Each structure stands twice: as C-alpha cells, then as structure tokens.
C-alpha positions in Angstrom: -16.7 -24.4 50.2 -19.7 -26.1 48.6 -22.6 -26.8 50.9 -25.7 -28.7 49.9 -27.8 -31.4 51.5 -27.3 -34.5 49.3 -30.1 -36.8 48.3 -28.6 -39.6 46.1 -30.7 -40.2 43.0 -31.3 -43.7 41.8 -32.1 -42.9 38.2 -31.7 -45.5 35.5 -29.8 -43.9 32.6 -30.6 -45.4 29.2 -28.6 -45.1 26.1 -30.3 -42.9 23.5 -30.1 -43.6 19.8 -31.3 -41.5 17.0 -31.5 -40.1 13.6 -30.2 -36.9 15.0 -29.4 -38.1 18.5 -26.1 -39.8 18.9 -26.1 -43.6 19.6 -23.4 -45.3 21.6 -23.1 -48.0 24.1 -20.0 -46.4 25.6 -20.3 -45.2 29.2 -18.4 -42.2 30.6 -18.5 -40.6 34.0 -17.8 -36.9 34.8 -14.6 -35.9 36.6 -14.5 -33.6 39.5 -13.3 -30.5 37.6 -16.0 -31.0 35.0 -18.7 -31.2 37.7 -17.3 -28.1 39.3 -17.9 -26.2 36.0 -21.3 -27.9 35.5 -22.5 -26.7 38.9 -21.3 -23.1 38.3 -23.0 -23.1 34.9 -26.3 -24.2 36.4 -26.2 -21.4 39.0 -26.1 -18.8 36.2 -29.7 -19.7 35.3 -31.1 -19.8 38.8 -33.4 -16.9 39.7 -32.8 -15.2 36.4 -34.6 -12.0 37.2 -32.7 -11.4 40.5 -29.3 -10.1 39.6 -28.3 -9.9 43.4 -29.5 -13.4 44.2 -26.1 -14.9 44.9 -23.4 -12.6 46.4 -20.6 -14.5 44.9 -22.0 -14.1 41.4 -22.4 -10.4 42.2 -18.7 -10.4 43.2 -17.7 -12.1 39.9 -19.6 -9.4 38.0 -18.3 -6.4 39.9 -14.7 -7.6 40.1 -14.5 -8.2 36.4 -13.5 -5.0 34.6 -14.8 -5.7 31.1 -13.1 -2.8 29.3 -9.7 -3.3 30.9 -9.8 -7.1 30.5 -6.6 -8.3 28.7 -8.3 -11.7 28.2 -10.8 -10.0 25.8 -8.9 -7.1 24.3 -5.6 -9.0 23.6 -7.2 -12.2 22.4 -7.6 -11.7 18.6 -10.8 -13.7 17.9 -12.6 -11.7 20.7 -11.3 -8.2 20.2 -13.7 -6.8 17.7 -16.8 -8.4 19.4 -15.7 -7.2 22.8 -15.3 -3.7 21.5 -18.8 -3.9 19.9 -20.4 -5.3 23.1 -18.8 -2.6 25.2 -20.0 0.1 22.8 -23.5 -1.3 23.1 -23.1 -1.3 26.9 -21.9 2.4 27.0 -24.6 3.6 24.6 -27.5 1.6 25.7 -28.0 -2.1 25.9 -31.6 -3.4 26.1 -32.4 -2.6 29.7 -32.9 -5.3 32.3 -36.6 -6.2 32.8 -37.6 -5.4 29.2 -38.7 -8.2 26.9 -36.1 -9.7 24.5 -36.9 -11.0 21.1 -34.4 -12.4 18.6 -36.8 -11.2 15.9 -36.1 -7.6 16.8 -33.1 -6.4 14.8 -31.6 -4.2 17.5 -32.0 -6.9 20.2 -30.5 -9.5 17.8 -27.4 -7.5 17.0 -26.7 -7.0 20.7 -27.3 -10.7 21.5 -24.9 -11.7 18.7 -22.1 -9.5 20.1 -22.5 -11.1 23.5 -22.7 -14.6 22.0 -19.5 -13.9 20.0 -17.6 -12.8 23.1 -18.7 -15.9 25.0 -18.0 -18.2 22.1 -14.5 -16.8 21.5 -13.5 -16.7 25.2 -10.1 -18.3 25.3 -10.7 -20.5 28.3 -13.3 -21.5 30.9 -12.3 -18.8 33.4 -12.7 -16.0 30.9 -15.9 -17.5 29.7 -17.4 -17.6 33.2 -16.2 -14.1 34.1 -18.0 -12.7 31.0 -21.1 -14.8 31.7 -21.3 -13.6 35.3 -20.7 -10.0 34.2 -23.5 -10.4 31.6 -25.8 -12.0 34.1 -25.6 -8.8 36.2 -25.5 -6.1 33.6 -27.3 -7.5 30.5 -31.0 -8.0 29.8 -32.1 -11.3 31.3 -33.7 -12.8 28.1 -30.7 -11.7 26.0 -28.3 -13.1 28.5 -30.0 -16.6 28.5 -30.3 -16.6 24.7 -26.6 -15.7 24.0 -25.3 -18.0 26.8 -27.4 -21.0 25.6 -26.3 -20.7 22.0 -22.6 -20.2 23.1 -22.7 -23.4 25.2 -24.4 -25.3 22.4 -21.7 -24.4 19.9 -18.5 -24.4 21.9 -16.7 -27.7 21.4 -15.1 -27.6 24.8 -18.6 -27.5 26.4 -19.9 -30.7 24.8 -21.8 -32.6 27.5 -22.7 -29.7 29.8 -26.4 -29.8 30.7 -28.4 -26.6 30.9 -31.7 -26.4 32.9 -34.8 -27.0 30.8 -36.0 -23.7 29.2 -39.4 -24.0 30.9 -37.5 -24.0 34.3 -35.3 -21.0 33.3 -38.3 -18.9 32.3 -41.6 -20.4 33.2 -43.3 -17.3 31.8 -43.1 -18.6 28.2 -44.6 -22.0 29.1 -47.0 -21.8 32.1 -50.3 -20.0 32.2 -50.7 -16.7 34.0 -53.0 -17.9 36.8 -50.5 -20.6 37.9 -47.6 -18.1 38.0 -49.9 -15.7 39.9 -50.7 -18.4 42.5 -47.0 -19.3 42.9 -46.2 -15.6 43.6 -49.1 -15.5 46.1 -47.6 -18.4 48.1 -44.4 -16.5 48.3 -46.0 -13.2 49.3 -48.1 -14.9 52.0 -45.1 -16.4 53.7 -45.5 -19.9 52.2 -48.9 -20.2 54.0 -50.5 -23.6 53.4 -47.3 -25.2 52.1 -45.7 -28.3 53.6 -42.1 -28.8 54.4 -40.4 -31.7 52.6 -36.8 -32.3 53.7 -36.7 -28.8 55.2 -38.0 -27.1 52.1 -41.4 -25.5 51.6 -43.0 -27.4 48.8 -46.3 -27.1 46.9 -47.7 -28.4 43.6 -50.2 -26.2 41.7 -52.6 -27.8 39.2 -52.1 -26.4 35.8 -54.0 -26.7 32.6 -54.0 -25.6 29.0 -55.8 -22.5 27.6 -58.3 -24.8 25.9 -59.6 -25.6 29.4 -60.4 -22.0 30.3 -61.9 -20.7 27.1 -63.1 -21.7 23.6 -62.0 -19.1 21.2 -62.2 -21.5 18.2 -62.0 -25.2 17.4 -58.2 -25.1 17.4 -58.3 -25.1 21.2 -59.2 -28.7 21.2 -55.6 -29.6 20.7 -54.0 -27.1 23.0 -52.7 -30.1 25.1 -50.4 -30.8 22.1 -49.5 -27.3 20.8 -48.8 -26.0 24.4 -46.9 -29.1 25.5 -43.7 -27.9 27.2 -41.7 -30.7 25.7 -42.8 -29.9 22.2 -42.0 -26.2 22.6 -38.7 -27.0 24.1 -37.8 -29.2 21.2 -38.5 -26.3 18.8 -36.5 -23.9 20.9 -33.5 -26.2 20.8 -33.9 -26.7 17.1 -33.3 -23.0 16.7 -30.4 -22.9 19.1 -28.7 -25.6 17.1 -29.2 -23.8 13.8 -30.0 -20.1 14.5 -31.1 -18.3 11.3 -28.4 -15.7 11.9 -25.5 -18.1 12.5 -23.4 -19.9 9.9 -20.4 -19.7 7.7 -17.1 -21.7 7.7 -16.4 -21.1 11.4 -19.5 -23.0 12.6 -19.8 -25.6 9.9 -23.6 -25.7 10.0 -23.8 -26.1 6.2 -22.1 -29.5 6.6 -25.2 -30.7 8.2 -27.5 -30.1 5.1 -29.0 -27.4 7.2 -31.2 -26.0 4.4 -32.7 -29.4 3.7 -33.0 -30.1 7.4 -34.8 -26.7 8.0 -37.5 -27.6 5.4 -37.8 -31.3 6.4 -38.1 -30.6 10.2 -41.0 -28.2 9.5 -42.6 -30.7 7.1 -42.5 -33.4 9.8 -43.8 -31.0 12.4 -46.8 -30.3 10.1 -47.3 -34.0 9.5 -47.3 -34.8 13.2 -49.6 -31.9 13.9 -52.1 -33.1 11.2 -52.2 -36.6 12.8 -53.2 -34.9 16.1 -55.8 -32.8 14.3 -57.4 -35.9 12.8 -57.5 -37.5 16.3 -59.7 -34.5 17.3 -62.0 -34.4 14.3 -60.3 -31.4 12.8 -59.4 -31.2 9.1 -56.5 -29.9 7.1 -54.4 -27.0 8.4 -56.2 -23.9 7.1 -54.6 -21.7 4.6 -54.7 -17.9 4.8 -54.4 -14.8 2.6 -52.8 -11.5 3.5 -55.8 -9.7 2.1 -58.6 -11.4 4.1 -59.2 -11.6 7.9 -57.3 -14.4 9.7 -60.0 -16.7 11.0 -57.9 -18.3 13.7 -57.5 -16.2 16.8 -55.3 -17.0 19.8 -55.4 -16.0 23.5 -52.0 -17.2 24.9 -52.8 -16.7 28.6 -49.1 -15.9 29.3 -47.5 -12.9 31.0 -44.0 -11.6 30.9 -42.0 -11.1 34.1 -42.4 -7.3 33.8 -46.2 -7.6 34.0 -47.1 -7.1 30.3 -49.3 -9.8 28.8 -48.5 -11.7 25.6 -50.5 -10.0 22.9 -53.7 -11.8 21.9 -55.2 -12.1 18.4 -59.0 -12.0 17.9 -60.7 -14.4 15.5 -61.0 -12.8 12.0 -58.0 -10.6 12.7 -57.5 -8.0 9.9 -53.8 -8.4 9.1 -54.0 -6.0 6.1 -54.1 -2.8 8.2 -52.1 0.3 7.5 -49.4 -0.4 10.0 -48.6 -3.7 8.2 -48.8 -2.5 4.5 -45.0 -2.1 4.1 -44.2 -5.5 5.6 -47.0 -7.2 3.6 -45.6 -5.7 0.4 -42.2 -7.0 1.2 -43.3 -10.5 2.1 -45.5 -10.8 -1.0 -42.5 -9.9 -3.1 -40.2 -12.4 -1.4 -42.8 -15.2 -1.8 -43.2 -14.5 -5.5 -39.5 -14.5 -6.0 -39.2 -17.9 -4.3 -42.0 -19.4 -6.4 -40.4 -18.1 -9.6 -36.9 -19.4 -8.9 -38.3 -22.8 -8.0 -40.2 -23.1 -11.2 -37.4 -21.8 -13.4 -34.8 -24.0 -11.7 -32.1 -21.5 -11.0 -31.5 -18.0 -9.6 -29.0 -15.4 -10.4 -26.5 -13.8 -8.1 -25.7 -10.1 -8.2 -22.5 -10.8 -10.1 -24.5 -12.6 -12.8 -23.6 -16.2 -11.8 -26.4 -18.8 -12.0 -27.1 -21.1 -9.1 -28.8 -24.4 -10.0 -32.0 -25.3 -8.3 -33.0 -28.3 -10.4 -31.1 -31.2 -8.9 -32.2 -33.3 -5.9 -29.2 -31.9 -3.9 -30.2 -28.3 -4.4 -33.0 -28.7 -1.9 -30.3 -27.7 0.6 -29.7 -24.5 -1.4 -33.4 -23.7 -1.4 -33.7 -24.3 2.3 -30.9 -21.9 3.0 -32.5 -19.4 0.7 -35.9 -19.6 2.4 -34.4 -19.4 5.9 -32.1 -16.6 4.6 -29.3 -17.8 6.8 -25.6 -16.9 6.4 -24.9 -20.1 4.4 -27.3 -18.9 1.6 -25.9 -17.6 -1.6 -28.2 -14.6 -1.7 -29.1 -12.1 1.0 -30.4 -9.1 -1.0 -33.3 -10.6 -3.1 -34.6 -13.2 -0.6 -35.2 -12.4 3.0 -36.8 -13.8 6.2 -40.2 -14.9 4.9 -41.1 -16.9 8.0 -39.9 -14.1 10.4 -41.9 -11.4 8.8 -45.0 -13.6 8.6 -44.7 -14.4 12.3 -44.3 -10.7 13.3 -47.3 -9.7 11.2 -49.5 -12.5 12.3 -48.7 -12.2 16.0 -50.8 -9.1 16.3 -48.3 -7.4 18.6 -48.7 -3.6 19.0 -46.0 -1.5 17.4 -43.7 -0.2 20.2 -42.7 3.4 20.8 -39.1 2.5 20.6 -37.1 -0.8 20.3 -36.5 -1.2 24.0 -40.2 -1.4 24.9 -41.4 -4.2 22.6 -44.1 -6.6 23.7 -43.6 -9.5 21.3 -46.3 -12.1 20.5 -46.0 -15.8 21.3 -45.0 -16.3 17.6 -41.9 -14.1 18.1 -40.3 -16.5 20.6 -39.1 -20.0 19.7 -40.1 -21.1 23.2 -43.8 -20.3 22.6 -44.4 -20.1 18.9 -45.9 -23.6 18.5 -48.6 -22.7 21.0 -50.3 -20.4 18.4 -52.3 -22.4 15.8 -51.3 -19.8 13.2 -47.7 -21.1 13.5 -48.8 -24.2 11.6 -50.6 -22.1 8.9 -47.4 -20.1 8.3 -45.2 -23.1 8.0 -47.7 -24.9 5.8 -47.1 -22.0 3.4 -43.3 -22.3 3.9 -43.3 -26.1 3.4 -45.4 -25.6 0.2 -42.2 -24.3 -1.4 -40.5 -27.6 -0.4 -43.3 -29.6 -2.1 -43.2 -27.3 -5.1 -39.5 -28.0 -5.5 -40.0 -31.7 -5.1 -42.8 -31.7 -7.7 -40.2 -30.7 -10.3 -38.1 -33.8 -9.6 -38.8 -37.1 -11.3 -40.7 -39.8 -9.5 -38.5 -42.5 -8.0 -38.1 -45.3 -10.5 -38.6 -49.0 -9.6 -34.8 -49.4 -9.4 -34.5 -46.5 -7.0 -37.1 -48.1 -4.7 -36.2 -51.8 -5.1 -33.8 -53.7 -3.0 -32.8 -56.8 -5.0 -33.0 -60.0 -3.0 -35.0 -58.5 0.0 -38.6 -59.2 0.6 -40.7 -58.1 3.7 -43.0 -61.0 4.7 -45.0 -59.1 7.3 -45.1 -56.5 10.1 -46.5 -57.2 13.5 -47.2 -54.2 15.9 -48.2 -54.3 19.6 -51.5 -52.6 20.5 -50.9 -48.9 20.4 -52.4 -47.0 23.4 -52.1 -43.4 24.5 -53.2 -41.7 27.7 -52.7 -38.5 29.6 -50.2 -38.6 32.5 -49.1 -36.1 35.1 -45.8 -34.2 35.0 -44.6 -31.7 37.6 -42.7 -28.6 36.3 -40.4 -26.7 38.6 -41.5 -23.1 38.3 -39.6 -21.8 41.3 -37.7 -19.4 39.0 -41.0 -17.5 38.6 -40.9 -16.2 42.1 -38.3 -13.9 43.8 -36.6 -15.0 46.9 -34.7 -13.0 49.6 -31.2 -12.3 48.2 -28.2 -12.6 50.5 -26.6 -9.1 50.9 -23.5 -8.4 48.9 -20.6 -7.4 51.2 -17.8 -5.6 49.3 -14.4 -7.3 49.8 -15.9 -10.6 51.0 -15.7 -12.4 47.7 -12.8 -10.6 45.9 -11.3 -13.7 44.2 -12.7 -15.9 41.5 -13.1 -19.1 43.6 -15.9 -21.7 44.0 -19.5 -20.4 44.1 -21.5 -21.6 47.0 -25.2 -22.5 46.3 -27.6 -22.3 49.2 -30.7 -24.2 48.5 -33.9 -22.3 47.9 -36.3 -22.1 50.9 -39.1 -23.2 48.6 -39.8 -25.4 45.6 -43.0 -24.7 43.6 -44.2 -27.0 40.9 -47.0 -26.8 38.3 -48.7 -30.2 37.6 -49.6 -30.6 34.0 -51.4 -33.3 32.1 -49.5 -34.5 29.0 -50.0 -36.9 26.2 -48.1 -40.1 26.5 -48.2 -43.7 25.2 -47.6 -47.2 26.5 -44.3 -48.6 25.3 -44.7 -50.9 22.3 -42.7 -53.0 19.9 -42.9 -53.8 16.2 -41.4 -56.8 14.4 -40.5 -56.9 10.7 -40.2 -60.3 9.2 -38.2 -60.4 6.0 -36.2 -62.7 3.8 -32.8 -61.8 2.3 -30.9 -63.7 -0.5 -27.6 -62.9 1.1 -25.9 -61.0 3.9 -26.2 -57.3 3.4 -26.3 -54.0 5.2 -29.7 -52.2 5.0 -31.3 -48.9 6.0 -34.8 -49.4 7.5 -37.4 -46.6 7.6 -40.8 -46.7 9.3 -43.5 -44.1 8.8 -46.8 -43.5 10.4 -49.6 -41.9 8.3 -53.3 -41.5 8.2 -55.6 -44.0 6.5 -58.6 -41.8 6.0 -59.1 -38.0 5.7 -61.3 -35.9 8.1 -64.4 -36.9 6.1 -63.8 -40.6 6.4 -62.6 -40.9 2.8 -59.8 -43.3 1.9 -56.6 -41.4 1.0 -54.9 -41.9 -2.3 -51.2 -42.4 -1.6 -49.8 -39.5 -3.6 -52.1 -36.9 -2.0 -51.3 -38.5 1.4 -47.5 -38.6 1.1 -46.9 -35.3 2.8 -48.8 -36.5 5.9 -46.5 -39.4 6.8 -44.5 -38.9 9.9 -41.1 -40.6 10.2 -41.5 -42.9 13.3 -38.2 -44.7 13.3 -35.2 -45.5 11.2 -32.0 -47.5 11.7 -29.2 -49.5 10.0 -29.4 -53.2 10.1 -27.1 -56.1 9.1 -29.2 -58.7 7.4 -28.3 -62.4 7.3 -29.1 -64.8 4.4 -32.5 -66.3 4.9 -35.2 -65.3 7.4 -34.7 -62.2 9.6 -36.9 -60.8 12.3 -36.1 -57.2 13.2 -37.6 -56.2 16.6 -37.7 -52.6 17.7 -38.9 -51.1 21.0 -40.4 -47.6 21.2 -38.1 -47.0 24.1 -35.1 -47.1 21.7 -36.6 -45.5 18.5 -34.2 -43.1 16.8 -34.6 -39.4 17.1 -36.4 -39.3 20.5 -35.4 -38.2 24.0 -36.9 -38.6 27.4 -38.1 -35.9 29.8 -35.6 -33.5 31.2 -34.4 -33.9 34.8 -35.5 -31.0 37.0 -33.0 -28.4 38.2 -33.4 -29.6 41.8 -32.6 -33.2 40.9 -29.9 -32.4 38.4 -28.1 -30.2 41.0 -28.3 -33.0 43.6 -26.8 -35.5 41.1 -24.0 -33.1 40.2 -23.1 -32.5 43.8 -23.3 -36.2 44.6 -20.8 -36.8 41.9 -18.6 -33.9 43.1 -18.4 -35.2 46.6 -17.9 -38.8 45.5 -21.3 -40.0 46.9 -22.1 -41.5 43.4 -20.8 -41.3 39.9 -22.3 -38.8 37.5 -22.9 -40.6 34.2 -22.6 -38.6 30.9 -25.2 -39.6 28.4 -27.5 -38.3 25.7 -30.8 -39.6 26.9 -32.0 -36.1 27.5 -30.2 -34.5 24.6 -31.6 -31.3 23.3 -31.6 -32.5 19.7 -34.4 -35.0 19.8 -38.2 -35.1 19.7 -40.1 -36.0 23.0 -40.5 -39.8 23.1 -43.9 -39.6 24.6 -45.3 -37.6 21.6 -44.4 -40.1 18.9 -48.0 -41.3 18.7 -51.1 -39.1 18.1 -53.9 -39.4 20.6 -56.2 -41.6 18.5 -59.6 -42.4 19.8 -61.2 -44.3 22.7 -62.6 -47.0 20.4 -59.5 -47.1 18.2 -58.5 -44.9 15.2 -57.1 -46.4 12.0 -53.7 -45.3 10.8 -51.1 -47.1 8.7 -47.4 -48.0 9.0 -45.2 -47.9 6.0 -41.9 -49.9 6.2 -39.2 -49.8 3.6 -35.9 -51.7 3.7 -33.3 -50.1 1.4 -29.7 -50.7 0.4 -27.4 -48.9 2.7 -25.8 -45.8 1.2 -23.0 -44.4 3.3 -23.1 -40.7 4.1 -20.3 -38.5 2.8 -18.8 -38.3 6.2 -19.2 -41.4 8.4 -21.7 -40.9 11.2 -20.2 -39.7 14.6 -16.9 -38.7 12.9 -15.3 -35.6 14.6 -17.3 -35.6 17.8 -17.9 -37.7 20.9 -21.4 -39.1 20.7 -21.4 -39.7 24.4 -21.3 -35.9 24.9 -22.5 -34.2 21.8 -25.2 -34.0 19.1 -22.5 -33.3 16.6 -24.1 -30.0 15.3 -21.8 -28.6 12.6 -19.8 -31.8 12.2 -21.4 -33.0 9.0 -21.5 -36.5 10.5 -24.9 -36.6 12.2 -26.8 -38.8 9.7 -26.8 -42.6 9.2 -27.0 -42.6 5.4 -27.1 -40.3 2.4 -30.8 -40.7 1.3 -32.9 -37.6 1.0 -34.7 -36.7 4.2 -38.2 -38.2 4.0 -37.3 -40.7 1.3 -39.3 -42.2 -0.3 -42.3 -39.9 0.5 -40.3 -36.7 -0.5 -41.2 -36.9 -4.2 -44.4 -37.5 -6.2 -45.4 -41.1 -6.2 -46.2 -43.5 -9.0 -48.5 -45.8 -7.1 -48.0 -48.7 -9.6 -44.3 -48.8 -8.7 -44.7 -47.8 -5.1 -46.9 -50.8 -4.2 -44.9 -53.1 -6.4 -41.6 -53.3 -4.6 -41.3 -56.4 -2.3 -38.9 -54.6 0.1 -41.7 -52.2 1.3 -44.8 -53.0 3.3 -48.0 -51.2 4.4 -49.6 -52.4 7.7 -52.9 -51.1 9.1 -52.8 -50.2 12.8 -55.2 -48.6 15.3 -54.4 -46.2 18.1 -56.6 -46.4 21.2 -56.8 -43.5 23.7 -57.4 -44.7 27.3 -57.6 -43.1 30.7 -55.0 -43.9 33.3 -57.4 -46.1 35.2 -58.1 -48.2 32.1 -54.4 -48.8 31.7 
C-alpha cells in the first residue's frame, strides 16, 4: 500500500535539444510499472546516512541472503563479481560512516565490484534486492557512487531519474554553517519553523565562501566555482565516462571519449576564463611542482562524520617529503606525454607503433592522458590528473585506507570549487593544444562553404543577474526511524514512503541570464544542409588590449550549434537561448519529483518522460558570463559549414526521449572535430576571408533583479 498526500504539479515540460543532449519532439508518458520502480529507486537515496530509516528497506536487506543467492551465483556475468564483493564484505569493506573517494585505490576496487554486481543483475528484482542490501551494509558514499553509475549505464534503466547529487549529499555542496543550522532546527524540535501542508518547513539563507573570507582574489568568483549546478554537471560527466570504465562491453570508445575528455575540459577552462574577465582577473595561473602554490582554498565543507574538508593555505609547499614519490611519478608521466606528442607516435610493449600524428588520433591521446581502459597503454602513462589532484588537495596522509579525509579536489562533486582545479586542467589541456599545434592550419577550402554567405547577425541585449534558488538539504539531518519489526515485512512487495516531518532548504544566489535570441541572415545559392556553430569569446584581455585571433582561439566557448536545412535565396535563422543545444534546466527537487511520480502512479496526472533535466548537459543559466554593470564587450563568432554526417547517424540505437545515448556512438550531429574551427592554429588571412563566417561584437550587462 502506497500512502502519500498528493499535490499535483503544473510544471511545463519543454523539449531539450543538444549537442550531447538528445533532441526529439516525441512525447512519452510513464506506465504504472515504470513509476513503481521509479519510486522505489528514489527511496534508496533518501536519508542516506540512516540505514534503519525505512523498515521495509531494512527487511529487503536482511531477507536477502547475498552469499546463498542463486540469482547472483548462478547467473554467469555476475558470478565472479558477486564472489569478489562477498570477499570484500567478509574481509572488510570500507566501513559505514567513513569517507569514500574514487581516487583511493582500495575504495575504487570495492566500488567497482558493487557496480558490476548491480550492472549485471539479471532483472529488476535482483537489482533492487542487491541495492537494498548494499544500502544497509555498504559504505554510504560507495553505495551511492556504484548505484549511480550502474543506473546510468544499464540500458533497461534509461529514463529513470535520480535525485540531484546536492540533495543526496548536501555535505559536498552546502557550507558548514548552513548544515549546522539545519541540524540545530532538528535538535530543537523544529522550534521557529512553520508548518506548510502539515510539514515543518524552513529556508536557511546560504552564501559562498567568498562572502565569509578573502583568502585570495580567486574568491571573487566563488559564486561560479561553487555553483551547485556547475559541480553537478562535472559529477555527471564523470559518471557517464568514469576513468576506470570502458572496453567493448560499455562501448564508451564509440563516443570519441578521449577527444571528448580533452574538449570538455578545454571548454570548462574557456567558460571559466570568461568569468574571470568579468571580475577583473587575468589568465588562469600556472604552477610548478617545485615552488609554493600561491592559490590557497578554504572549502568550508564538512563530512557527515564530522571531519572538515582539508584546507590549503596560500603559498602551499607541495614539494614536501611526503609528496616526493608522487611528484617524481607525475613529472615522469608529463614528460612522456610531451615527448610522444612531439614525436607523433608511441610504442607499445610488444613493439607496435601507435600513430599520434593524424587529426583523428586526438581520441587516442585523450584516452592516453585519462589512462582509461580504452587506452592502448597502461604501463607507461598513468593518471596524471588524478595524482595532481591528490597532491594539490593538501589532504593529510591517513593512518590506513579506511580513515581517509579527501580534499575537495578528490571528489567530482566538489572539485570545481577549488581554484587549483582550473590550474591543473590548464596543464592537462596544454597537451591538447600541443597536439593541435602539430596539425596543419585549416585551408581556405576546409573553412569555405561554396554558395553560402552570412549577411549579418543580430543579437538581443544580453543581461545577467543573480536569482534565488532553494536547495532541499533535508538529507543533511537525521529523522526518527520507524522501528524494524522482524517478520512484518518478510516479502519483497511495495515499499511505503511516509513523508518526512520536515523539509529544510538552503536559499542560494545564483548567476542567471534573461532569455535572448539571435538571428543569422544569410544567402544560399541553392538548397543545402548545413551545420551552424556559434561561439562566444573575449574581445579584450585583462589589460584592455585587443586580442589577436590566434592567441585568443582557446578562449572561445561553444554557445550553440545545430543542423539547418537552407533554402535557395535569403534565409533568416532564429534561435532562442531556451532551446540552445547542450544545455539543461534546473533539477526538480526530490519532494516535487516524488509527488509527480505518485500522481502518475495513482492516475491523478500523467508523468511525462523527457530530457529537459538530463544529466548530460551544461546548466542553461550559466551559458553567459556575468559581464559588467555598464556592459562588457565580447564577440560572437558564427560559422555555417557543409553538413558532414557522423559515422553513425545521431540517435541511432537508443531512445532520445529517455537516454543521453552514452556508449552508443550516435550522440553527435556531425563528424567535425570538437571545437572546429578554433581547435587548430589560425591563419588569420584565411579565417577572416570566408564569407560563410561572421564576427559580431556584443556586450553583456549585469543587472540587479530590481533593474530587470
């Protein structure tokens, strides 16, 4: 029996489109059985740190005898991983309450075993039994990580929605003083809270670390680096393409994963640099392993078990004795990467040469740098970024692997909060640029689209502002569990959810922008199919000097791209920021999502399946940098190119209503290199000369809510 007070939501569900976000006008609605599973899946993430929170989940865990389970030990794909996981369980899994980090080798191997058992579970019932068992017996962070990656990659779970990561574990996203205040409300019997629809409710003002302290100038953009949407995006990027996951079974290599890894980080850096310029900061600093790291960071975060996230002082000495071994390793790996890029090949242990001199081999290089399972070589090239993040995070070396206190850099949910993250990846992306420097510049013929001329580009006034967003942080407090009664829930039936007696929210201020449109006027000699790309880049550097195009090419951020059928004669292409490719809207809160699921389950309303909140897109509201009050100059670059079909037609092999298509090889609209035409050195005489490209000056104005 399912009981819940239903409040029907009147949300308008838009169709998302995107470079990496599927685009479709098809509408589908969830069936009752699907909603049953969706509800049960959501409850696994509720009150994560209370294993006894729901007595029916406890019954699932205690009634499932893992070692004697025929579903696991007689189902061939699962057998070896089930044995391995049980061995870990018998000889010491990471204890509950300790901090999990995928960068710790011991933690990672245990998480992979759990992921594999969940991934290979033969049906939904087996999957859910294992998940409920793991929720009760396995470390909380490890459980969430393995379950999230399993749901992401199981084809039969396409379309299922997981709670936002900042709701599952607010500790990685919300500052300590807010979490402390939430716990005080609970301990004081909800004193001072109001009841809304029978539920104690309160909203606690929250701010960024830059508001409380000024450790260095980087804190000026803590509103961007600590944005929960931005950090969630990076977390999802990892769960789509974990550095440890790959091979034929998962098909991630079909998605040009190595090239995507480098390009995504290049674009993150470009977007970050635009925000720095808006705050009168210069280029992302570079660092040396042998001199103090100038940029400190105080994360103001605390783990559930009470330990604070490690802080790093300004001018932190990374070259201390405890790091000597790791620094020697990473210096060796970096030199090897630079050498193979310059020589244009590398040699495998069996003597075979792998070419690194063609445009397509950027994918090989990306796999090599990430050191993922789809790389050719795993002995000579290792996890450069991982070791850099561990060293730079300034975490104290633990006594043993089960007592680690990782830094913010060692979690994908919080890594982008630390300014050093961008310094590390500037170093990584430098290998991408080094590789591209060896490729020939695009010729006139490679840039030119015969018969197509852009006549002009008109853009609405671009305005940004800060708005308010309430984050449900109820998972950060413990509630009274309902006692487990042996024998009461012996079967594996429906799980009843009793609403929390309290909802606590943190109110954050976030960067946003007014919706805008742009129009491209062009003339075509004949009907044709075209690929249109739009980039946003700086006009001037931090000193007010006019950028030359070639030195500025790495700072252009891809704002939009799409395929367009052109007609002979005049064409006007109009695009709204609401429908730009590659972006997603804010996530629905757990409370509202659960209400919608239950309304669909009882027939009170239809539950629409859509990708508007897909995990594989960048936050729509962060597409524009803040700009300045009186306007800040930037430039748009538009290029219309001949359409080149991808090797596999887009959306082939997966349902774009339900899935991002990770591992399908059919995610992309065309076969151009990511970042074309800014991905290679530029011959400015040719670049400015093609009629199918256009530069348009724009200004971005930052306003207060009142002014808007």
